[in-house]
C-alpha positions in Angstrom: -17.9 107.7 4.1 -20.0 105.6 1.8 -17.0 104.5 -0.2 -15.1 103.6 2.9 -18.0 101.6 4.3 -18.4 99.7 1.0 -14.7 98.9 1.0 -14.9 97.7 4.6 -17.9 95.6 4.0 -16.4 94.0 0.9 -13.2 93.1 2.9 -15.3 91.6 5.7 -17.5 89.5 3.3 -14.5 88.3 1.3 -12.7 87.2 4.5 -15.8 85.5 5.9 -16.5 83.7 2.6 -12.9 82.4 2.6 -13.2 81.2 6.2 -16.5 79.4 5.7 -15.3 77.9 2.5 -12.4 76.3 4.4 -14.7 74.9 7.0 -17.3 73.7 4.6 -15.0 72.1 2.0 -15.0 68.4 1.4 -14.9 66.0 3.2 -17.1 68.1 5.6 -20.5 66.5 6.1 -22.8 68.2 3.5 -25.5 69.3 6.0 -22.9 70.7 8.4 -21.4 72.7 5.5 -24.8 74.0 4.5 -25.6 74.9 8.1 -22.4 76.8 8.6 -23.1 78.9 5.5 -26.7 79.5 6.7 -25.4 80.8 10.0 -23.1 83.4 8.5 -24.9 84.4 5.2 -26.7 86.6 4.5 -25.3 88.6 7.4 -26.8 91.4 9.4 -25.3 94.9 9.5 -21.8 93.5 10.3 -21.5 96.3 12.9 -18.8 94.8 15.0 -16.4 94.0 12.2 -17.0 97.4 10.6 -16.1 99.0 14.0 -13.0 96.9 14.2 -11.8 98.0 10.7 -12.7 101.6 11.4 -10.6 101.7 14.5 -7.7 99.9 12.7 -8.0 102.6 9.9 -7.9 105.3 12.5 -4.7 103.8 14.0 -2.9 103.5 10.6 -3.9 100.0 9.6 -0.4 98.9 8.6 -1.4 95.2 8.5 -4.7 95.1 6.5 -4.8 91.3 6.2 -4.5 91.0 10.0 -7.2 93.6 10.7 -9.6 92.0 8.2 -9.1 88.6 9.9 -9.6 90.1 13.3 -12.8 91.7 12.1 -14.1 88.5 10.5 -13.2 86.5 13.6 -15.3 88.8 15.7 -18.2 88.4 13.4 -17.8 84.6 13.4 -18.0 84.7 17.2 -21.1 86.9 17.0 -22.7 84.4 14.5 -21.9 81.5 16.9 -23.5 83.3 19.8 -26.7 83.9 17.7 -26.9 80.2 16.8 -26.5 79.1 20.4 -28.8 81.9 21.7 -31.6 80.7 19.4 -31.5 77.1 20.7 -34.6 75.7 22.4 -32.7 75.6 25.7 -32.2 79.4 25.6 -34.5 81.6 23.5 -36.1 78.9 21.4 -36.2 81.3 18.4 -37.3 80.0 15.1 -36.3 83.1 13.0 -33.0 84.9 12.8 -32.2 87.7 10.3 -35.5 87.1 8.6 -34.8 83.4 7.8 -35.2 80.2 9.8 -32.7 79.9 12.6 -30.1 77.2 12.3 -31.8 74.8 14.7 -35.2 75.4 13.0 -33.7 74.6 9.6 -31.2 71.9 10.4 -32.1 70.5 13.8 -30.8 71.1 17.3 -27.7 68.7 17.2 -26.3 70.4 14.1 -27.0 73.9 15.5 -24.9 73.1 18.6 -22.1 71.8 16.3 -22.4 74.9 14.0 -22.0 77.3 17.0 -19.0 75.3 18.3 -17.5 75.1 14.8 -17.8 78.9 14.2 -16.0 79.6 17.5 -13.1 77.3 16.4 -13.2 78.9 12.9 -12.8 82.4 14.4 -9.6 81.5 16.1 -8.3 79.6 13.1 -9.0 82.6 10.8 -7.1 84.9 13.2 -4.2 82.4 13.5 -3.7 82.0 9.7 -3.5 85.8 9.3 -1.2 86.2 12.3 1.8 85.2 10.2 1.7 88.8 8.8 2.5 90.1 12.2 3.3 87.3 14.7 4.1 89.8 17.5 0.4 91.0 17.4 -1.2 87.5 17.3 -0.9 86.7 21.0 -2.6 89.8 22.2 -5.3 89.4 19.6 -6.0 85.8 20.6 -6.2 86.9 24.2 -8.7 89.6 23.4 -10.9 87.2 21.5 -10.7 84.6 24.2 -11.8 87.0 26.9 -14.6 88.2 24.7 -15.8 84.6 24.0 -15.5 83.0 27.3 -15.6 83.7 31.1 -15.7 85.5 33.4 -17.0 88.5 31.4 -17.4 87.2 27.8 -20.2 85.6 25.7 -20.3 82.4 27.7 -20.7 84.3 31.0 -23.4 86.5 29.4 -25.4 83.5 28.4 -24.8 81.8 31.8 -26.3 84.8 33.6 -29.6 83.7 32.2 -29.4 80.6 34.3 -28.9 82.5 37.6 -31.8 83.4 39.9 -30.7 87.0 39.7 -28.4 89.0 37.5 -27.2 92.6 37.8 -28.3 94.2 34.5 -25.0 95.9 33.8 -23.0 92.7 34.4 -25.3 90.6 32.2 -25.4 93.1 29.3 -21.7 93.9 29.4 -20.9 90.2 29.0 -23.6 89.2 26.6 -23.3 92.2 24.2 -20.6 94.5 25.4 -17.7 92.0 25.3 -17.7 91.7 21.5 -17.9 95.5 21.0 -14.9 96.0 23.4 -13.1 93.2 21.5 -13.9 95.0 18.2 -12.4 98.3 19.2 -9.4 96.9 21.0 -8.6 94.3 18.3 -8.8 97.0 15.6 -6.1 99.0 17.5 -4.0 95.9 18.3 -4.1 94.7 14.7 -2.8 98.1 13.6 0.0 98.1 16.2 -1.6 100.7 18.5 -2.2 100.7 22.2 -5.7 99.1 22.6 -6.5 100.4 26.1 -7.7 103.9 25.0 -10.2 102.2 22.8 -11.9 100.1 25.6 -14.4 102.7 26.6 -15.7 103.3 23.0 -16.4 99.5 22.7 -18.0 99.4 26.2 -20.3 102.4 25.6 -21.4 101.1 22.2 -22.0 97.6 23.6 -24.2 99.1 26.3 -26.1 101.1 23.7 -26.7 98.1 21.4 -28.0 96.0 24.2 -30.4 98.7 25.4 -31.5 99.1 21.8 -32.1 95.4 21.5 -34.2 95.5 24.7 -36.3 98.3 23.2 -36.8 96.5 19.9 -37.8 93.3 21.7 -40.4 95.3 23.7 -41.9 97.6 21.0 -40.9 96.4 17.5 -42.5 93.6 15.5 -41.1 90.5 14.0 -40.9 91.9 10.5 -38.8 94.9 11.6 -36.6 92.9 13.9 -36.1 89.7 11.8 -36.6 87.5 14.8 -39.3 86.8 17.4 -40.2 89.7 19.7 -41.3 89.8 23.3 -38.9 87.1 24.4 -37.3 89.1 27.3 -40.7 89.5 29.0 -41.8 85.9 28.2 -38.6 84.4 29.6 -38.3 86.9 32.5 -34.8 88.0 31.2 -33.1 91.1 32.6 -33.6 94.1 30.3 -33.3 97.8 30.3 -37.1 98.2 29.5 -38.1 96.0 32.5 -35.8 97.9 34.8 -36.2 101.4 33.5 -39.3 101.5 31.4 -39.4 102.5 27.7 -38.7 106.2 28.3 -35.9 105.4 30.7 -34.4 102.9 28.3 -34.4 105.5 25.4 -32.7 108.0 27.7 -30.0 105.4 28.5 -29.5 104.6 24.9 -28.8 108.2 23.9 -26.6 108.7 27.0 -24.5 105.7 26.0 -24.2 106.9 22.4 -23.1 110.4 23.6 -20.5 108.8 25.9 -19.3 106.7 22.9 -18.7 109.7 20.7 -17.0 111.5 23.6 -14.7 108.6 24.3 -13.1 108.4 20.8 -9.4 109.0 21.3 -7.7 111.8 19.5 -6.5 110.3 16.2 -6.6 111.2 12.4 -9.7 109.0 12.0 -11.7 110.5 14.9 -14.2 112.3 12.6 -14.8 109.1 10.5 -15.5 107.1 13.7 -17.9 109.7 15.0 -19.8 109.6 11.7 -19.9 105.8 12.0 -21.3 105.9 15.5 -23.9 108.5 14.6 -24.9 106.6 11.5 -25.4 103.4 13.5 -27.4 105.4 16.1 -30.1 106.1 13.5 -30.8 102.4 13.0 -30.7 101.6 16.7 -34.0 103.3 17.6 -37.1 101.2 16.8 -39.2 102.8 14.1 -42.2 103.3 16.5 -40.0 105.4 18.8 -37.9 107.2 16.2 -40.2 110.2 15.9 -40.4 110.8 19.6 -36.9 110.0 20.7 -34.9 112.9 21.9 
């Protein structure tokens, strides 16, 4: 498992480095080039692209270049969403992944452009690799487009914060779940498998990650989280903690993780995927709750 994880992470980083190098190459404006790199490196846990590659491997992964590009594209969309989410008009967060957020380091105008640029770069990265299997490129572009846009993707998730009321499940499925669903379904699609049986795994993991993020925002500290805490309460955002309390949110987190494990389709890599889900589950629970969580 450790060797497989190291190999997956290496492939993800190499593909991301090549993508950012293309976008940041001369004659790109130097500060834009630096800000693009700042937004992507050093990365977080790279959970979504790891999940994409794990599903591709479970489905045979007969087009490894395409699956790596799909995984990197999903991570680029994720990085773009973080840059935009941190902007003063949304969360106004000065820290991300333990370093200054893009707008704090490079200014608001460049942060907007970096987020936009990373979205474009995600689709370019996928398109360049699509020549390996052109028949799979259209479905992959469609998956990423739905995950990034509206009515149920990242754009919709961010837009729910501007509504007077949001149904918690709709908000969280769009803001967080959409990329997890894209990760599992894109992994299958890149490997030439039917993506539909993989939808529920992505959906359940996305729900779990958003609940975990709500918990960390409520009970963790800035050092543990690598970004400001208490923002959901301060900005009156919908959250599992606000709606269900800490104990109820923890119960939901474990229920979603159990559902995720149960939803893994029968395949040669099912055991590996289960191990990956359980491994990620350990890091989801805030340290202050780890000893008491059931």
